[in-house]
C-alpha positions as CSV (number, residue, x, y, z in Angstrom):
1,M,134.5,-15.1,289.5
2,R,133.3,-13.9,286.1
3,R,133.5,-16.4,283.3
4,L,135.6,-15.0,280.1
5,R,133.9,-15.1,276.9
6,Q,135.9,-16.7,273.6
7,T,135.9,-13.0,272.2
8,D,138.2,-12.2,275.6
9,D,141.0,-14.1,274.4
10,Y,140.6,-13.4,271.0
11,P,139.6,-9.8,270.5
12,W,139.8,-9.9,266.5
13,L,136.8,-12.5,266.5
14,K,134.6,-9.2,267.3
15,Y,136.0,-7.6,264.2
16,L,135.7,-10.6,262.3
17,G,132.1,-11.1,263.3
18,A,131.2,-7.6,262.8
19,V,132.7,-7.6,259.0
20,V,131.0,-10.8,258.3
21,F,127.7,-9.4,259.5
22,G,128.5,-6.3,257.5
23,L,129.2,-8.2,254.4
24,L,125.8,-10.2,255.1
25,I,124.1,-7.2,254.8
26,C,125.6,-6.0,251.8
27,I,124.8,-9.5,250.1
28,V,121.2,-9.1,251.0
29,V,120.9,-5.8,249.5
30,C,122.5,-6.8,246.4
31,L,120.3,-9.8,245.9
32,L,117.2,-7.6,246.6
33,R,118.3,-5.0,244.2
34,K,118.9,-7.7,241.7
35,I,122.8,-6.6,241.1
36,F,123.4,-9.6,238.6
37,E,120.7,-8.7,236.0
38,Q,122.3,-5.2,235.7
39,T,124.5,-4.3,232.8
40,D,125.4,-1.0,233.3
41,T,128.3,-0.3,235.5
42,A,126.7,2.9,237.0
43,Q,124.0,1.0,238.3
44,I,126.1,-1.7,239.9
45,I,128.4,0.8,241.6
46,R,124.8,2.4,243.0
47,I,123.7,-1.1,244.2
48,L,127.2,-1.5,246.0
49,S,127.5,1.9,247.4
50,D,123.8,1.3,248.9
51,A,124.5,-2.0,250.6
52,F,127.6,-0.7,251.9
53,L,126.1,2.6,253.2
54,L,123.3,0.5,255.3
55,A,125.7,-1.9,256.7
56,G,127.8,1.0,257.7
57,V,125.1,3.1,259.0
58,L,123.4,-0.1,261.0
59,E,127.2,-1.1,262.4
60,L,128.1,2.4,263.0
61,G,124.9,3.5,264.7
62,T,124.7,0.6,267.0
63,G,128.2,1.4,268.0
64,L,127.4,4.9,268.7
65,L,124.6,3.7,270.8
66,S,126.8,1.6,273.1
67,W,129.0,4.8,273.3
68,L,125.7,6.6,274.9
69,R,124.9,4.1,276.5
70,K,128.0,3.7,278.3
71,D,127.8,7.5,279.7
72,G,124.4,6.5,281.2
73,T,122.0,7.8,278.6
74,F,119.3,5.3,278.7
75,D,119.6,4.3,282.5
76,G,116.2,5.8,283.5
77,L,114.9,3.5,280.8
78,G,116.5,0.8,281.8
79,Y,115.4,1.1,285.2
80,S,111.9,1.5,284.4
81,F,111.9,-2.1,282.5
82,H,114.0,-3.7,285.6
83,A,111.1,-2.3,288.0
84,M,108.3,-3.3,285.9
85,R,110.0,-7.0,285.7
86,M,110.4,-7.1,289.3
87,T,106.6,-5.9,289.8
88,L,105.1,-8.4,287.1
89,F,107.3,-11.3,288.4
90,G,107.6,-10.9,292.0
91,R,110.6,-9.6,293.9
92,R,113.8,-11.9,294.1
93,T,116.3,-10.7,296.8
94,V,119.3,-11.8,294.8
95,D,120.3,-11.7,291.2
96,A,121.9,-14.8,289.1
97,N,125.2,-13.7,290.4
98,G,124.2,-13.7,294.2
99,E,124.1,-10.4,295.0
100,P,121.2,-8.2,296.0
101,E,118.9,-6.7,293.3
102,A,118.6,-2.9,293.3
103,K,115.8,-1.3,294.8
104,T,116.3,2.1,294.2
105,Y,117.5,4.2,291.0
106,Y,120.9,5.0,292.7
107,D,121.5,1.2,293.6
108,Y,120.7,0.2,289.8
109,K,122.8,2.7,288.3
110,Q,125.8,1.6,290.5
111,K,125.2,-2.2,289.5
112,V,124.9,-1.6,285.7
113,K,127.7,1.2,285.8
114,A,130.6,-1.6,286.0
115,K,128.8,-3.7,282.8
116,R,128.6,-1.0,280.3
117,K,131.2,-1.6,277.6
118,I,131.7,0.5,274.3
119,A,131.3,-1.4,271.1
120,W,134.4,-0.1,269.5
121,H,134.5,-2.8,266.9
122,L,131.2,-1.7,265.8
123,I,132.4,1.8,265.2
124,Y,135.5,1.0,263.4
125,V,134.1,-1.3,261.1
126,G,130.9,0.8,260.4
127,A,132.9,3.7,259.7
128,G,134.9,1.4,257.1
129,F,131.7,0.4,255.4
130,L,130.7,4.1,255.4
131,F,134.0,5.2,253.7
132,V,134.0,2.3,251.2
133,A,130.5,3.7,250.3
134,I,131.7,7.1,250.0
135,L,134.5,6.0,247.8
136,L,131.5,4.0,245.6
137,T,129.3,7.2,245.5
138,V,132.7,9.4,244.6
139,V,133.3,6.4,241.6
140,F,129.5,6.8,240.7
141,G,129.5,10.1,240.3
142,M,132.5,10.1,238.1
143,V,131.3,7.2,235.8
144,S,127.7,8.3,235.4
């Protein structure tokens, strides 16, 4: 039986983690751009806009990559690395779950098909960060 993760019981933890990660990215960008040394309001808004843009693009991009992965776009690449690992480290007849290892590309596609999930929490939170970045850009345009 598949063991449930903590986030399966509390799905809001995924969203909270994504928001915290995005805010950490914003803080790092603000500190690298020396936001606390700025005195001009337009420059502060510009730095905040850049920070939220980077966090939004990273999270939304990762979420959209999971969406592409759900459709099987990267199965060929995954199978190549799987076959390489089996060649380098020896063939095992069963995997960690006790199921037989995939020997053909079709078997591999059927095995990983059930494991694919779309990271909706990253898509929604990344879109939120992008929305804030767009608002800050509009405010920057009005202030400067």
